[in-house]
N, C-alpha and C positions, 0 to 999 in steps of 0.2 A: 504493499500499500504505500502509497504518495501522496503528502499533505503538505498544504501551504499555510503559513500563519502569517497574517496581515498584520503587524503592530510596529508603526513607523516613528512613533515618538510617545513621549521626551523619556528622558534618561530615567528618570525614577520610575515609570510606568513599563518601560521595557524590562527593569529590574524585577517589578513585580510579575510580569508575564513568564520569568524563566522557568518557574515549575512546570509549567506547561510542556516543556520539553522532556522532562522526567517522567511526568505521566504518561505522555503518548509511547514512550519507548518501552514503559514497563507494562501498559495493557496490549500492545502490539508490536512484540519482538521482531526487529528487522523492518519497521516501519523508516521511509524515509520522510524527513521533518525539514521542509525549506522556510525561509523567513524573509520577508520585505521590511526594510527598514530605512530610516532617513540617513543619509551619508554620514552626517555628523555624528550620529551614534552607532554606524557599524561596530567599531572597535569593541564595544559591549560584546557583540556576538561573536566576531571574528576569531577563528581557532577553536569555537567549541564544538566538541566531537559530536555532540548530539545534532547537529544541525548539518545537513547534506548540502546545501548551496544557500549561499545569502546574497539577496537583491538587494544592492543599495541604490535609492531614488533620490532625487533633488527637486523635491516639488515645489520649496520656496523660490528657488532659481527658475524653475519651468514658468511658475506662475508671473514671475517680472518679465520674463523674455517669451511670452507665451506666442509671439508671432515669429519668433526666430527658426529658422530651419533647423539648426543643431538642436533645439527645443524639442521638435518634432521627431527628430531623426531619435534621439534618446528615449522618447516615449514610447516610438514605435520597437526599439529596440528591445526595451523591457518587457512589452506586451508580447511579442515573437518568443522572447526565451522563456516567459513564463506558460504560453500556451503549447510550446514543445516538451514541457515538463508531463503534460495532461495529469492533472490532479485528479485523485478520487474525492477529495474533499478540500475546502478552504474555507479558514475560519478568522473573520473578520473581527479582531479583539479590539481594534481602534474605535470603530462606531462614527465616523464622520464622513463627510462627503469624500475628502481623499481618499480614505481608506476604501470606502465603497466603489471607486472608480476602479483602483487597483484590482479589487475582489473580481469586478464584473470582467476586467481586461484578463483575467486569468485564463477564461474561457471554459471553467469547470461548471459541470451542472449542478453540483450539490455545495452550496455557498452559504455557512451559517455565520449568524450575527447575534447582535442583541436585539430584544424584543422592545418596543416602543418607549417603554417606562424608564429604560436605560439609558436612551439616547439624548444628548443635547442637539444633535443634528439630524432630526428625523428623516430627512431626505436619504439616510443612509438605508432605510427600509428597501428602497427600489434596487437596492444591488445586491442583497441577499436573499435566498429561496427558501430559508427556514430561520424564522427568528426564535431562540432561545429565552425562556423566561427565566429569571433568576429566581432564587428561594428567600424568605426571611433571615434563614442563617448565613446565607452569602453576603455578609456585610463588610467583608475585607476585600479589596480589589482584586486580590489573586484569585479569592475563590469564585468571583465572578468569570474570571477569564476561565477558571477550569471548569465552571459548569458547560460554558459553551462548548469545550472541546471535549467534555466527557459523554455528552448526549449520544452519539453516535456508537460509542463502544459499550455503553450499558454498564459502566463500571464508575460507582459513584467513588469519588476522589476523597471523600471525609473519612478520615482514620487513616488512609495512606500516608506514609514518610515519603515526602517529596522535597528534593535537593535542588540547590541552584548553584551554578558555578560560572566563574568569569575567566577565561584563560590568559595566561601573563606569560610573556618570553623568558627566557633564562637571564637575556640583557636588563629586562624591566626589574626582575628579581635582584638582580645582583646591583643595581644602582639603588634599587630601596634598601638594600642591606646595608650599602655603602652610608647612604645618609644616615642611618638608625647607628651605623657605629659611630658616627661624629657625635652622638648626645650621650647624655648621663648614662649611668649604670641602672636608674630606677625605671618606672613605668613611662609609658610614651602615650599622651593623650591626644590625639589630634582634635581641635576645634575648628568648626566650618562656619564662617559667620555668613557668607553671601547666600543668597536665594534668589528667586525671580520676581514676586511677589513683593511689593511694600508692607502688607498685612501678614508677612512671614519673618520677617527680620525681628531681632531681639536688641535691646538696648546696649549700646558700649559700655554703661555702667556696668549692667549685669554681667557681660563678658569678662570684663576688668575683675569685678569681685570674685566671680566663679574661679577664673584663672589662679588668683591670689590663694585661695583656700584651697585650692586643689593640690596646690605646691607645698601648701604647710602640712597638709596630711599626709601627702606621699613624698617622703623625703627622697632627695636625687632623682625626683622625674623631672619631666618635660612637658611642656603645652608648646604642642606644634600648630601652626596656624597655617591652613591652605587657603587659596583665593581663585576667584575666576577671571576677574578683569582688575584693570588698573585701580579703579576707584576702591575696589574691595582691598586691594594690595595695600593702599594707602591707609585705609581703616585698620586693616588688622597690623600693619606696623606702629599706628599709635596705640591700641590696645596692648599690643606685646610689649611696647615700652613703658607702660603705666603698669602693667604686671610686673616686670623686672626680671631678674635673673632666672632662670627656667624656661621662659618664653622665647619662642623661636619662629619666625615666618621662614615657611621653605619657599625655594624656588617654584616657580609654574613646572608642572610636569604634564606631559601628553595624557591621555586619558587612560592608558594602559599603565604609565608610568604610575600614576596615581593611585590605580587598583592595587598595584604591586604593593605599595605604601601601605596602603590601608589593610593588606593581609597581615602585615607586620607589627602594626600597632596595637598596644594593648586594648584602647578602647576610643570609640568617636562620639564626640558631643556636637550636635548642630539642630537646627529646626528641619522644615519637611522640604529637603534639598536632597539633591543627587547624591553626594557623597555618602551621606546616612545610610541611604537605601544600597549604593554599593558595599559599603562596609558590611552591612547587614547579610548580603548576597555571598560574601567570601569569608563568612563566620566569625566576623569580628563584633563583639559587644557594642551597643549602641546606647545613649541617653538622649532622645531627642523631645522636642517641644512643638506645640500646634498651638495656632491662634486661628486663623480664618479658615485653614483646613482641618481636616477630621482625623485624628490621629489613629483612631479604631479603624478607620476605613484605608488609610495608607501608611500609617505606620510600621516600622518593621515589627513582626510577630515572634512569639516565643520567648521562653524564659531567660535567653542571654540579652535581651531588649527592653529598655524601660519608655514608655512612652507618657509624657506629660502634656496635658490637655489644659489649656485656659478656664480656669472656672468660672469666667463671665458669662451670663445666661446667653449672650450674642454670639458666643464663640460657635466656630464651624459655620459662619456666614457666607464663606467661599467669595468675600468682597474682596478686590485687589486693592481699594482703597476706602479708607473708612474715618470719620471725623473723630471716632473712639480711639485712635491707633496707639496715642501714647498710653492710655488708661490700659489697653489690653495687653502693650510689651508689659506694664509694670505688673500685671496679674501673674506673669511666669517670674519668679524669683530666683536670686542664686540659692537660696535654701532649697529650694525643688530640684535643682539640677546637682546640687553636691549630694543631697541625699539619695539621688538616684544614682551618682557615680558610685556612692560608698555601698549600695545595694550591689550593685554589678561586682565590684571590687573592693570587699569589705577589709579595712584599713587594719584591723587585726591580724586577719591572714596573712598581711606582707610584713608583718613584724615579726613573726615566728622564724 
């Protein structure tokens, strides 16, 4: 059997979808699973032994240059390559217009996707031949993805032990080891300040106090800051200086390089952001906080991860801008994060 997964973006959502690969191979040994992904996120999936063929698309560039001959040549090439694979099943677990067009272009007669109530872009219904309703227990986004892919196989994923992995190269792992070799002998905590929405950020004062308290609790340890763009770099440089000795801003690494580092650090702290989800996928414990988004829906799950949700009644609003933004930031306190870190790595156990 040959199937196609259409999950093009974004970074965190792709990571949440990784367990579908393990599920498919467990319920159908010998299955071939292909995947369509946006070019900028392809490295997450590149080298994964559970993927037979990876298709990278550039839909953002295509939309910008819709009248370009090159654009239509690239679209036609992807369509021809997909149809050549003759898929038995196509799973659209993105659920928007873009993914619907890709799903239809596959040429498969069996195209499964979300039911109407799960779709933000209901035009997607025009491109799937079977819409799968989720169940009340499918609160987490990973469960929603698994519900769609599990239906044709008649085997419920509930209770199955499903893993996720992201491949890194020998050179990526060596660079990560070299970085950690320059740090102290204690634990390494990676803090990621940046995110995509204004309503997902936390206060600089909160980061500073949390960093100071972590370094006081865990002797000889390091707080390592990652960043995604120049404005974030400047911000974490200021935060790092305010924390003092033991805090350090790392250089920017390519995605695979960052993943290799995430595999080696002891714990990752951040909001609803890609590095937190990547860390969880590679087995590193996390403490993460959620304000406008819903941690029970998109936060890392399992006993190696702690999710902190803002206690405000309007939390989980999914607004990107809010007049109560500063109040919401203040509702997440350093006490909450430090307690979460202590729960994941008890201080007393480090002193024995």
